[in-house]
One Martini backbone bead per residue (centre of mass of N, CA, C, O) as a GRO file, in nm:
protein
  312
    1MET     BB    1  -1.004  -2.216   0.609
    2GLU     BB    2  -0.800  -2.150   0.847
    3SER     BB    3  -0.758  -1.984   1.133
    4SER     BB    4  -0.622  -1.661   1.245
    5ALA     BB    5  -0.488  -1.391   1.434
    6THR     BB    6  -0.316  -1.308   1.153
    7PRO     BB    7  -0.365  -1.114   0.914
    8PHE     BB    8  -0.284  -1.107   0.556
    9SER     BB    9  -0.125  -0.928   0.277
   10PHE     BB   10  -0.086  -0.841  -0.081
   11GLU     BB   11   0.112  -0.667  -0.328
   12LEU     BB   12   0.070  -0.612  -0.678
   13TYR     BB   13   0.169  -0.608  -1.028
   14PRO     BB   14   0.159  -0.585  -1.339
   15PRO     BB   15   0.305  -0.689  -1.602
   16ARG     BB   16   0.533  -0.519  -1.815
   17THR     BB   17   0.560  -0.797  -1.966
   18PRO     BB   18   0.473  -1.094  -2.110
   19SER     BB   19   0.731  -1.254  -1.997
   20ARG     BB   20   0.621  -1.208  -1.679
   21THR     BB   21   0.362  -1.377  -1.636
   22ALA     BB   22   0.454  -1.656  -1.531
   23ALA     BB   23   0.599  -1.548  -1.277
   24LEU     BB   24   0.351  -1.419  -1.148
   25GLU     BB   25   0.176  -1.674  -1.128
   26GLU     BB   26   0.370  -1.819  -0.934
   27THR     BB   27   0.358  -1.609  -0.710
   28ILE     BB   28   0.057  -1.630  -0.661
   29ARG     BB   29   0.055  -1.923  -0.574
   30CYS     BB   30   0.243  -1.887  -0.328
   31LEU     BB   31   0.076  -1.672  -0.180
   32ALA     BB   32  -0.195  -1.824  -0.169
   33ALA     BB   33  -0.084  -2.069   0.001
   34ALA     BB   34  -0.056  -1.888   0.269
   35GLY     BB   35  -0.341  -1.727   0.325
   36PRO     BB   36  -0.462  -1.463   0.239
   37GLU     BB   37  -0.704  -1.224   0.247
   38PHE     BB   38  -0.553  -1.073   0.000
   39LEU     BB   39  -0.497  -0.957  -0.347
   40SER     BB   40  -0.336  -0.687  -0.477
   41VAL     BB   41  -0.380  -0.466  -0.772
   42THR     BB   42  -0.250  -0.243  -0.952
   43TYR     BB   43  -0.296   0.089  -1.101
   44GLY     BB   44  -0.249   0.289  -1.343
   45VAL     BB   45  -0.185   0.581  -1.458
   46GLY     BB   46  -0.474   0.676  -1.598
   47GLY     BB   47  -0.528   0.359  -1.677
   48SER     BB   48  -0.277   0.213  -1.826
   49THR     BB   49  -0.333  -0.093  -1.664
   50GLY     BB   50  -0.629  -0.191  -1.647
   51GLY     BB   51  -0.643  -0.445  -1.830
   52GLU     BB   52  -0.410  -0.603  -1.688
   53SER     BB   53  -0.528  -0.596  -1.408
   54LEU     BB   54  -0.781  -0.759  -1.476
   55ARG     BB   55  -0.639  -1.015  -1.562
   56VAL     BB   56  -0.512  -1.076  -1.286
   57LEU     BB   57  -0.772  -1.080  -1.122
   58ARG     BB   58  -0.898  -1.315  -1.277
   59TRP     BB   59  -0.677  -1.521  -1.217
   60ILE     BB   60  -0.716  -1.525  -0.916
   61ARG     BB   61  -1.016  -1.606  -0.918
   62GLU     BB   62  -0.971  -1.881  -1.102
   63ASN     BB   63  -0.682  -2.003  -0.937
   64THR     BB   64  -0.794  -1.924  -0.650
   65ASP     BB   65  -0.902  -1.868  -0.291
   66VAL     BB   66  -0.854  -1.558  -0.331
   67GLU     BB   67  -0.911  -1.234  -0.290
   68PRO     BB   68  -0.941  -0.975  -0.497
   69LEU     BB   69  -0.787  -0.642  -0.536
   70ALA     BB   70  -0.876  -0.331  -0.667
   71HIS     BB   71  -0.741  -0.061  -0.818
   72LEU     BB   72  -0.832   0.293  -0.790
   73THR     BB   73  -0.843   0.609  -0.965
   74CYS     BB   74  -0.895   0.955  -1.033
   75VAL     BB   75  -0.705   0.975  -1.262
   76GLY     BB   76  -0.857   1.081  -1.560
   77ASN     BB   77  -1.157   1.041  -1.446
   78ASP     BB   78  -1.463   1.016  -1.525
   79TYR     BB   79  -1.761   0.896  -1.445
   80ALA     BB   80  -1.794   0.703  -1.686
   81THR     BB   81  -1.517   0.562  -1.674
   82ALA     BB   82  -1.520   0.473  -1.379
   83SER     BB   83  -1.783   0.311  -1.398
   84ALA     BB   84  -1.682   0.110  -1.611
   85HIS     BB   85  -1.454  -0.011  -1.442
   86ILE     BB   86  -1.626  -0.110  -1.207
   87ARG     BB   87  -1.810  -0.299  -1.371
   88GLU     BB   88  -1.583  -0.478  -1.478
   89PHE     BB   89  -1.497  -0.587  -1.205
   90LEU     BB   90  -1.771  -0.694  -1.109
   91ASP     BB   91  -1.812  -0.891  -1.354
   92ALA     BB   92  -1.540  -1.053  -1.250
   93GLY     BB   93  -1.588  -1.077  -0.918
   94VAL     BB   94  -1.503  -0.807  -0.792
   95LEU     BB   95  -1.532  -0.686  -0.425
   96ARG     BB   96  -1.252  -0.535  -0.406
   97PHE     BB   97  -1.123  -0.204  -0.306
   98LEU     BB   98  -0.884   0.060  -0.391
   99ALA     BB   99  -0.921   0.399  -0.310
  100LEU     BB  100  -0.764   0.656  -0.509
  101ARG     BB  101  -0.646   0.952  -0.606
  102GLY     BB  102  -0.357   1.009  -0.691
  103ASP     BB  103  -0.103   1.094  -0.901
  104PRO     BB  104   0.057   1.268  -1.109
  105PRO     BB  105   0.145   1.255  -1.406
  106ILE     BB  106   0.372   1.267  -1.622
  107GLY     BB  107   0.414   1.624  -1.655
  108LYS     BB  108   0.258   1.681  -1.389
  109ALA     BB  109   0.110   1.895  -1.158
  110GLU     BB  110  -0.085   1.989  -0.900
  111GLY     BB  111  -0.201   2.249  -1.067
  112ASP     BB  112  -0.299   2.063  -1.267
  113ALA     BB  113  -0.511   1.903  -1.490
  114PHE     BB  114  -0.592   1.539  -1.383
  115LEU     BB  115  -0.870   1.430  -1.237
  116GLY     BB  116  -1.145   1.527  -1.311
  117ASP     BB  117  -1.442   1.457  -1.151
  118LEU     BB  118  -1.255   1.323  -0.944
  119THR     BB  119  -1.091   1.452  -0.631
  120THR     BB  120  -1.154   1.206  -0.433
  121SER     BB  121  -1.165   0.905  -0.266
  122ALA     BB  122  -1.447   0.945  -0.144
  123GLU     BB  123  -1.591   0.966  -0.418
  124LEU     BB  124  -1.504   0.682  -0.512
  125VAL     BB  125  -1.644   0.522  -0.297
  126GLN     BB  126  -1.930   0.614  -0.368
  127LEU     BB  127  -1.925   0.510  -0.662
  128ILE     BB  128  -1.891   0.212  -0.612
  129HIS     BB  129  -2.163   0.178  -0.456
  130ARG     BB  130  -2.345   0.297  -0.677
  131VAL     BB  131  -2.280   0.102  -0.906
  132GLN     BB  132  -2.366  -0.155  -0.763
  133ALA     BB  133  -2.664  -0.068  -0.710
  134GLU     BB  134  -2.725  -0.020  -1.032
  135ARG     BB  135  -2.622  -0.278  -1.191
  136ALA     BB  136  -2.756  -0.539  -1.082
  137PRO     BB  137  -2.880  -0.815  -1.173
  138TYR     BB  138  -3.054  -1.013  -1.013
  139SER     BB  139  -3.084  -1.315  -0.841
  140GLU     BB  140  -3.240  -1.644  -0.851
  141THR     BB  141  -3.435  -1.886  -0.657
  142THR     BB  142  -3.597  -2.157  -0.656
  143ILE     BB  143  -3.887  -2.303  -0.513
  144PRO     BB  144  -3.962  -2.582  -0.386
  145GLY     BB  145  -4.289  -2.661  -0.514
  146HIS     BB  146  -4.268  -2.358  -0.676
  147PRO     BB  147  -4.242  -2.293  -1.003
  148GLU     BB  148  -4.344  -1.970  -0.992
  149ALA     BB  149  -4.122  -1.928  -0.777
  150ALA     BB  150  -3.890  -1.683  -0.624
  151ARG     BB  151  -3.576  -1.598  -0.482
  152VAL     BB  152  -3.394  -1.341  -0.382
  153ASP     BB  153  -3.071  -1.292  -0.380
  154PRO     BB  154  -2.820  -1.196  -0.214
  155ARG     BB  155  -2.605  -0.915  -0.220
  156PRO     BB  156  -2.291  -0.856  -0.236
  157ARG     BB  157  -2.073  -0.634  -0.087
  158ALA     BB  158  -1.868  -0.402  -0.143
  159ARG     BB  159  -1.520  -0.347  -0.060
  160THR     BB  160  -1.353  -0.065   0.086
  161THR     BB  161  -1.035   0.083   0.047
  162VAL     BB  162  -0.786   0.300   0.193
  163ALA     BB  163  -0.571   0.555   0.257
  164ALA     BB  164  -0.293   0.611   0.486
  165PHE     BB  165  -0.090   0.865   0.692
  166PRO     BB  166   0.119   0.859   0.952
  167ASN     BB  167   0.308   1.131   0.846
  168GLY     BB  168   0.145   1.247   0.644
  169HIS     BB  169   0.062   1.432   0.381
  170PRO     BB  170   0.231   1.608   0.142
  171ARG     BB  171  -0.051   1.797   0.093
  172SER     BB  172  -0.082   1.899   0.362
  173ARG     BB  173  -0.192   2.208   0.535
  174HIS     BB  174  -0.232   2.042   0.804
  175PRO     BB  175  -0.185   1.814   1.062
  176ARG     BB  176  -0.507   1.698   1.027
  177GLU     BB  177  -0.589   1.643   0.728
  178HIS     BB  178  -0.546   1.329   0.699
  179ILE     BB  179  -0.766   1.263   0.911
  180ASP     BB  180  -1.003   1.407   0.782
  181ALA     BB  181  -0.989   1.235   0.523
  182LEU     BB  182  -1.046   0.964   0.663
  183LEU     BB  183  -1.323   1.043   0.768
  184ALA     BB  184  -1.447   1.089   0.487
  185LYS     BB  185  -1.408   0.798   0.387
  186GLN     BB  186  -1.575   0.665   0.605
  187ALA     BB  187  -1.842   0.821   0.542
  188ALA     BB  188  -1.849   0.703   0.237
  189GLY     BB  189  -1.778   0.364   0.306
  190ALA     BB  190  -1.532   0.266   0.428
  191ASP     BB  191  -1.377  -0.039   0.571
  192ALA     BB  192  -1.066   0.038   0.521
  193ALA     BB  193  -0.706   0.074   0.582
  194ILE     BB  194  -0.391   0.164   0.424
  195THR     BB  195  -0.071   0.232   0.464
  196GLN     BB  196   0.178   0.398   0.427
  197LEU     BB  197   0.486   0.410   0.458
  198PHE     BB  198   0.697   0.295   0.729
  199PHE     BB  199   0.988   0.266   0.985
  200HIS     BB  200   0.816   0.307   1.259
  201ALA     BB  201   0.599   0.198   1.490
  202GLU     BB  202   0.521   0.473   1.629
  203ASP     BB  203   0.396   0.601   1.381
  204TYR     BB  204   0.152   0.414   1.366
  205LEU     BB  205   0.046   0.418   1.662
  206ARG     BB  206   0.000   0.724   1.683
  207PHE     BB  207  -0.193   0.748   1.448
  208VAL     BB  208  -0.414   0.565   1.555
  209ASP     BB  209  -0.472   0.727   1.808
  210ARG     BB  210  -0.558   0.988   1.658
  211ALA     BB  211  -0.783   0.862   1.488
  212ARG     BB  212  -0.957   0.755   1.721
  213ALA     BB  213  -0.997   1.033   1.862
  214ALA     BB  214  -1.148   1.147   1.590
  215GLY     BB  215  -1.339   0.870   1.485
  216VAL     BB  216  -1.189   0.628   1.385
  217VAL     BB  217  -1.301   0.271   1.321
  218ILE     BB  218  -1.152   0.151   1.112
  219PRO     BB  219  -0.934  -0.044   0.991
  220ILE     BB  220  -0.561  -0.021   1.021
  221LEU     BB  221  -0.327  -0.111   0.799
  222PRO     BB  222  -0.004  -0.203   0.780
  223GLY     BB  223   0.241  -0.094   0.553
  224ILE     BB  224   0.496  -0.326   0.436
  225MET     BB  225   0.848  -0.307   0.331
  226PRO     BB  226   1.103  -0.490   0.208
  227VAL     BB  227   1.426  -0.355   0.222
  228THR     BB  228   1.719  -0.469   0.004
  229SER     BB  229   1.835  -0.172  -0.075
  230PRO     BB  230   1.958   0.140  -0.117
  231GLY     BB  231   1.802   0.207  -0.379
  232LYS     BB  232   1.517   0.136  -0.278
  233LEU     BB  233   1.514   0.333  -0.045
  234ALA     BB  234   1.550   0.592  -0.210
  235ARG     BB  235   1.292   0.559  -0.378
  236MET     BB  236   1.088   0.552  -0.143
  237LEU     BB  237   1.158   0.833  -0.028
  238GLU     BB  238   1.092   0.992  -0.284
  239LEU     BB  239   0.789   0.900  -0.309
  240THR     BB  240   0.696   0.960   0.012
  241GLY     BB  241   0.877   1.155   0.214
  242GLU     BB  242   1.026   1.001   0.409
  243PRO     BB  243   1.229   0.957   0.652
  244LEU     BB  244   1.529   0.849   0.733
  245PRO     BB  245   1.635   0.524   0.823
  246ALA     BB  246   1.931   0.497   0.967
  247ASP     BB  247   1.965   0.196   1.045
  248LEU     BB  248   1.892   0.073   0.771
  249SER     BB  249   2.086   0.229   0.592
  250VAL     BB  250   2.351   0.135   0.720
  251ASP     BB  251   2.311  -0.175   0.695
  252LEU     BB  252   2.296  -0.169   0.382
  253GLU     BB  253   2.569  -0.026   0.317
  254VAL     BB  254   2.769  -0.238   0.477
  255GLU     BB  255   2.657  -0.461   0.312
  256PRO     BB  256   2.814  -0.660   0.051
  257THR     BB  257   2.560  -0.844   0.000
  258ALA     BB  258   2.262  -0.942  -0.127
  259ALA     BB  259   2.189  -1.153   0.088
  260GLY     BB  260   2.242  -0.967   0.331
  261ARG     BB  261   2.038  -0.742   0.253
  262ARG     BB  262   1.795  -0.923   0.268
  263GLU     BB  263   1.820  -0.989   0.569
  264VAL     BB  264   1.791  -0.704   0.666
  265GLY     BB  265   1.507  -0.643   0.543
  266VAL     BB  266   1.357  -0.874   0.680
  267ALA     BB  267   1.422  -0.809   0.976
  268TYR     BB  268   1.300  -0.526   0.980
  269ALA     BB  269   1.009  -0.601   0.891
  270ALA     BB  270   0.955  -0.809   1.115
  271ARG     BB  271   0.988  -0.618   1.353
  272LEU     BB  272   0.767  -0.424   1.268
  273ALA     BB  273   0.539  -0.630   1.276
  274ARG     BB  274   0.560  -0.710   1.573
  275GLU     BB  275   0.518  -0.423   1.694
  276VAL     BB  276   0.234  -0.358   1.573
  277LEU     BB  277   0.091  -0.605   1.681
  278ALA     BB  278   0.150  -0.547   1.982
  279GLY     BB  279  -0.015  -0.258   1.942
  280GLY     BB  280  -0.294  -0.365   1.757
  281ALA     BB  281  -0.284  -0.466   1.487
  282PRO     BB  282  -0.507  -0.634   1.247
  283GLY     BB  283  -0.248  -0.660   1.055
  284ILE     BB  284  -0.075  -0.734   0.734
  285HIS     BB  285   0.077  -0.539   0.468
  286LEU     BB  286   0.253  -0.650   0.174
  287TYR     BB  287   0.507  -0.553  -0.042
  288ALA     BB  288   0.616  -0.772  -0.308
  289PHE     BB  289   0.728  -0.710  -0.600
  290ASN     BB  290   0.666  -0.987  -0.749
  291GLU     BB  291   0.783  -1.145  -0.482
  292HIS     BB  292   0.770  -1.414  -0.246
  293GLU     BB  293   1.015  -1.487  -0.059
  294THR     BB  294   1.046  -1.231   0.116
  295VAL     BB  295   0.756  -1.202   0.243
  296LEU     BB  296   0.755  -1.490   0.366
  297ALA     BB  297   1.001  -1.441   0.546
  298VAL     BB  298   0.873  -1.224   0.718
  299LEU     BB  299   0.649  -1.396   0.841
  300ARG     BB  300   0.828  -1.609   0.969
  301GLU     BB  301   1.007  -1.411   1.144
  302ALA     BB  302   0.741  -1.289   1.289
  303GLY     BB  303   0.543  -1.544   1.357
  304ILE     BB  304   0.340  -1.589   1.116
  305PRO     BB  305   0.099  -1.777   1.026
  306LEU     BB  306   0.011  -1.982   0.778
  307ARG     BB  307  -0.274  -2.045   0.656
  308LYS     BB  308  -0.541  -1.828   0.640
  309THR     BB  309  -0.839  -1.655   0.782
  310ALA     BB  310  -0.953  -1.309   0.844
  311ALA     BB  311  -1.179  -1.075   0.871
  312PHE     BB  312  -1.203  -0.720   0.855
   0.00000   0.00000   0.00000
């Protein structure tokens, strides 16, 4: 692929019903054609969509030239189960992972037992690298002219990404705890971080400054979602605990048409992307909601060239 100064990536989720599979595959084709750094595929609570997630990851691997990234969570996984999932992804040729602690399943609260053996994403990062080191039968290449000799091929290293929280984690007990957690993930072997949603560029930029001052050196990718309806905004705020972005909220509420609300959401996300890139962000990660037209419109409006790759 041709190189570009602005890497970008997309997040997808497995189809909720078999009838949506063909539509998702078409979306993947369109997103892959834009040249993202990777396509990430979410993983269900407690492993509920692990098998379908693996199917989508395999499809990306076999039908595009884009690296798939697998989500893994600590929720409900003991060491044996988590290790089996990791080996399954590695055997499918997946070498990128997003390691997440995960939220309580429906019907469970923070005080309930739901995590299993792994209690932090830092432990999951360590396990990913440990499983890869223990798993692989290495491959060999014969040496021409020496039929009895072979050279051990280098083994590609799994790359792990983790979550970061520009406005603090909802469970943080003190203002620096989410940065301390990011430092722990980095020490465990994380290669990069993707942020939770934020709605103002200064939230991301201030967080990166604080993280760098604390010793975080890994790339921190801003996670941006084009919000195209008041209902979607309300759901995102409920899930993330982020404060209401008043300007976006008002613009969405007063716009009478779906097409107009889409334009509002695209313009807001594009402006956010431009501002964080101007402030030094190493790329853009877009939450696609299994629909390609909106996120590609964000990239075009932000002035980000398509069809590229540049490794984080």
